[in-house]
C-alpha positions as CSV (number, residue, x, y, z in Angstrom):
1,M,35.8,-33.8,-29.6
2,T,33.7,-31.0,-28.0
3,K,30.7,-32.2,-26.1
4,I,27.5,-31.3,-28.0
5,D,24.5,-30.1,-25.9
6,L,21.3,-30.8,-27.9
7,R,18.9,-29.7,-25.1
8,P,16.5,-27.4,-26.8
9,V,15.8,-23.9,-25.3
10,K,12.1,-23.0,-25.0
11,L,11.0,-19.6,-23.6
12,P,8.2,-19.5,-21.1
13,A,5.1,-17.8,-22.4
14,H,5.7,-14.6,-20.6
15,K,9.1,-14.2,-22.3
16,Q,7.9,-14.9,-25.8
17,E,6.5,-11.3,-26.1
18,T,10.0,-10.0,-25.3
19,A,11.5,-12.1,-28.0
20,N,8.9,-10.9,-30.5
21,H,9.6,-7.3,-29.6
22,A,13.3,-7.8,-30.0
23,L,12.7,-9.6,-33.4
24,E,10.8,-6.6,-34.7
25,R,13.7,-4.3,-33.7
26,V,16.3,-6.5,-35.2
27,R,14.4,-7.0,-38.5
28,T,13.8,-3.3,-38.8
29,Y,17.5,-2.6,-38.2
30,L,18.6,-5.2,-40.8
31,A,16.1,-3.8,-43.4
32,E,17.3,-0.2,-42.9
33,H,21.0,-1.2,-43.0
34,Q,21.0,-3.7,-45.9
35,N,24.6,-3.0,-46.8
36,A,26.0,-3.3,-43.3
37,S,28.4,-6.2,-43.0
38,Q,28.9,-5.5,-39.2
39,I,26.2,-4.6,-36.8
40,R,27.1,-2.5,-33.7
41,V,25.2,-3.4,-30.5
42,N,25.5,-1.4,-27.3
43,V,25.8,-3.6,-24.3
44,P,25.3,-2.0,-20.8
45,D,28.3,-2.7,-18.7
46,G,27.7,-1.3,-15.3
47,G,27.1,2.4,-15.8
48,E,28.6,2.6,-19.3
49,R,27.7,1.1,-22.6
50,E,30.2,-1.0,-24.4
51,A,30.1,-1.2,-28.2
52,L,30.0,-4.8,-29.5
53,D,30.5,-5.4,-33.3
54,L,28.8,-8.5,-34.7
55,P,29.0,-10.0,-38.2
56,R,25.7,-9.5,-40.1
57,E,25.3,-13.3,-40.4
58,V,25.3,-13.6,-36.6
59,V,22.5,-11.0,-36.3
60,E,20.5,-12.7,-39.0
61,L,20.9,-16.0,-37.1
62,L,19.7,-14.2,-33.9
63,A,16.6,-13.0,-35.8
64,T,15.9,-16.6,-36.9
65,L,16.3,-17.8,-33.3
66,L,14.0,-15.0,-31.9
67,A,11.3,-15.8,-34.5
68,H,11.2,-19.5,-33.4
69,L,11.4,-18.7,-29.7
70,G,8.8,-16.0,-30.0
71,A,6.5,-18.5,-31.7
72,G,6.8,-20.8,-28.8
73,R,9.1,-23.4,-30.5
74,A,12.1,-25.0,-28.8
75,V,15.4,-24.3,-30.5
76,S,18.8,-26.1,-30.5
77,V,22.0,-24.8,-32.1
78,V,24.3,-27.5,-33.5
79,P,27.4,-26.8,-35.5
80,S,27.2,-28.5,-38.9
81,D,30.5,-30.4,-38.3
82,A,29.4,-31.6,-34.8
83,E,29.8,-35.3,-34.5
84,L,26.7,-36.9,-32.9
85,T,26.3,-40.3,-31.2
86,T,23.8,-42.6,-32.6
87,Q,21.4,-41.8,-29.7
88,Q,21.8,-38.0,-30.3
89,A,21.1,-38.5,-34.0
90,A,18.1,-40.7,-33.3
91,D,16.8,-38.1,-30.9
92,M,17.2,-35.3,-33.6
93,L,15.3,-37.4,-36.1
94,N,12.7,-38.4,-33.5
95,V,13.3,-42.1,-34.3
96,S,14.5,-45.1,-32.2
97,R,18.2,-45.8,-32.1
98,P,17.7,-49.3,-33.8
99,F,15.8,-47.6,-36.6
100,L,18.7,-45.1,-37.1
101,I,21.2,-48.0,-37.1
102,G,19.2,-49.5,-39.9
103,L,19.4,-46.3,-41.9
104,L,23.2,-46.2,-41.3
105,D,23.6,-49.8,-42.3
106,A,21.5,-49.2,-45.5
107,G,23.8,-46.3,-46.5
108,E,21.1,-43.7,-46.1
109,I,23.1,-41.5,-43.8
110,E,26.9,-41.0,-43.9
111,Y,28.8,-41.8,-40.8
112,R,32.3,-42.8,-39.6
113,T,33.4,-45.3,-37.1
114,V,35.5,-44.4,-34.0
115,G,36.6,-47.7,-32.5
116,T,33.3,-49.6,-32.3
117,H,31.2,-46.5,-32.2
118,R,29.4,-44.8,-35.1
119,R,29.6,-41.0,-35.4
120,I,27.3,-38.9,-37.6
121,T,28.0,-35.3,-38.5
122,A,25.0,-32.9,-38.1
123,S,25.4,-31.9,-41.7
124,S,25.0,-35.6,-42.8
125,L,21.9,-35.9,-40.7
126,L,20.4,-32.7,-42.1
127,A,21.2,-33.9,-45.7
128,Y,19.3,-37.1,-45.0
129,Q,16.4,-35.1,-43.5
130,R,16.2,-32.9,-46.6
131,K,16.4,-35.9,-48.9
132,D,13.7,-37.8,-46.9
133,D,11.4,-34.7,-46.8
134,H,11.8,-34.3,-50.6
135,R,11.0,-38.0,-51.1
136,R,7.9,-37.7,-48.8
137,R,6.6,-34.7,-50.7
138,L,7.0,-36.5,-54.0
139,V,5.0,-39.5,-52.7
140,A,2.3,-37.2,-51.3
141,D,2.1,-35.4,-54.7
142,E,1.7,-38.7,-56.5
143,L,-1.0,-39.8,-54.1
144,T,-2.9,-36.5,-54.6
145,Q,-2.6,-36.9,-58.4
146,L,-3.8,-40.5,-58.2
147,G,-6.7,-39.5,-56.0
148,Q,-7.7,-36.7,-58.5
149,E,-7.4,-39.1,-61.4
150,M,-9.7,-41.6,-59.6
151,G,-12.2,-38.8,-58.9
152,M,-11.6,-38.8,-55.2
153,G,-10.3,-35.2,-54.9
């Protein structure tokens, strides 16, 4: 199993402007070349420029990363099939490890056991987050509706 580094990257304030400028250029290029499946980037290599071909999806992901970093948010990249420890998964959900264990035991999040240790794929964790966010939105909508019916809104 490859070691997963979940430490988020956050740009210092003075580099956020650089990220935002790069984002503008990348978005403009993508908009002007909508049918391009490969994007050629020139990378300075000593005195010469070396052409580097990137799949469009990689450049779109780069644009997403630049947008978040330029807005001052911290970003982590985690492969969807990465297997996380319970502590890593708890950290990603911003909950305690015992709370996460309760979710696992209740069947809320898929996991597998390796020896005596539980492993959670990032995709399972994200599926739980989406489901939980949807559930929270439904409850908030119900509360709003109830408040309006009671003349509180």
